[in-house]
C-alpha positions as CSV (number, residue, x, y, z in Angstrom):
1,M,3.2,14.1,10.7
2,A,5.1,12.4,8.3
3,V,3.0,10.0,5.9
4,V,3.5,7.4,3.6
5,I,1.8,4.8,0.6
6,R,3.8,1.4,1.1
7,L,2.5,-1.9,2.0
8,A,0.9,-4.0,5.0
9,K,1.0,-7.2,4.6
10,T,-1.2,-10.0,5.4
11,G,-2.4,-13.9,4.8
12,R,-0.3,-17.1,5.6
13,K,2.7,-17.9,5.1
14,G,3.9,-18.3,1.6
15,E,0.9,-16.9,1.1
16,A,1.7,-13.1,1.1
17,K,-0.8,-10.8,0.6
18,Y,-0.5,-7.4,0.9
19,R,-3.2,-4.1,1.7
20,V,-2.1,-0.7,0.3
21,V,-2.5,1.6,2.9
22,V,-1.6,5.3,4.3
23,A,-0.2,5.9,7.4
24,E,2.4,7.6,9.2
25,K,5.7,7.0,8.7
26,R,7.4,6.0,12.6
27,S,4.2,3.8,12.8
28,R,4.6,-0.4,12.9
29,R,4.3,-2.0,9.4
30,N,0.6,-3.4,10.0
31,G,0.1,-1.1,12.7
32,K,-3.4,1.4,12.3
33,P,-3.5,2.2,9.3
34,I,-5.1,6.6,7.8
35,E,-6.7,4.7,5.2
36,L,-6.9,1.6,2.8
37,L,-6.4,2.4,-0.4
38,G,-6.4,-0.6,-2.5
39,F,-4.3,-4.7,-2.2
40,L,-1.8,-6.3,-3.9
41,E,-2.2,-10.5,-4.7
42,K,0.5,-13.0,-6.4
43,T,-1.2,-15.7,-8.0
44,I,0.3,-18.9,-10.4
45,G,-1.2,-16.5,-12.5
46,G,0.0,-13.4,-12.2
47,V,-0.5,-10.4,-9.4
48,N,-4.1,-9.4,-8.7
49,K,-4.1,-5.8,-8.2
50,K,-6.9,-3.1,-7.2
51,V,-5.7,0.3,-5.8
52,S,-7.4,3.5,-5.6
53,Q,-6.3,6.0,-8.2
54,E,-8.6,8.7,-7.5
55,R,-7.4,8.4,-3.6
56,Y,-4.0,7.7,-4.5
57,K,-3.6,10.7,-6.4
58,Y,-4.8,12.5,-3.7
59,W,-2.9,11.6,-0.8
60,L,-0.3,12.2,-3.3
61,G,-0.7,15.8,-3.5
62,K,-0.9,16.7,0.2
63,G,3.1,15.4,0.7
64,A,2.4,11.9,1.6
65,M,5.3,9.6,-0.5
66,P,5.1,6.6,-1.8
67,S,7.9,3.7,-1.0
68,K,9.5,2.8,-4.1
69,T,7.4,-0.2,-4.0
70,V,4.6,1.0,-4.6
71,Q,6.1,3.5,-7.0
72,N,7.0,0.4,-8.8
73,L,3.9,-1.2,-8.3
74,L,1.7,1.8,-10.0
75,K,3.9,3.2,-13.2
């Protein structure tokens, strides 16, 4: 089972919000995740983000591969 850390889109058209989730690689973008790590919201004033660094590091230790977008967000 290949596990990835990626974004799942929520919100409505024009007001996109994203969740940072751990999911199986072959599952759908908005399918059921294994675990929810945090969220990302783009606003007029900038970007609000909150991600559990402890759980992120745990999943990296277990072999989960983050997407390029998630890597760039969490630098």
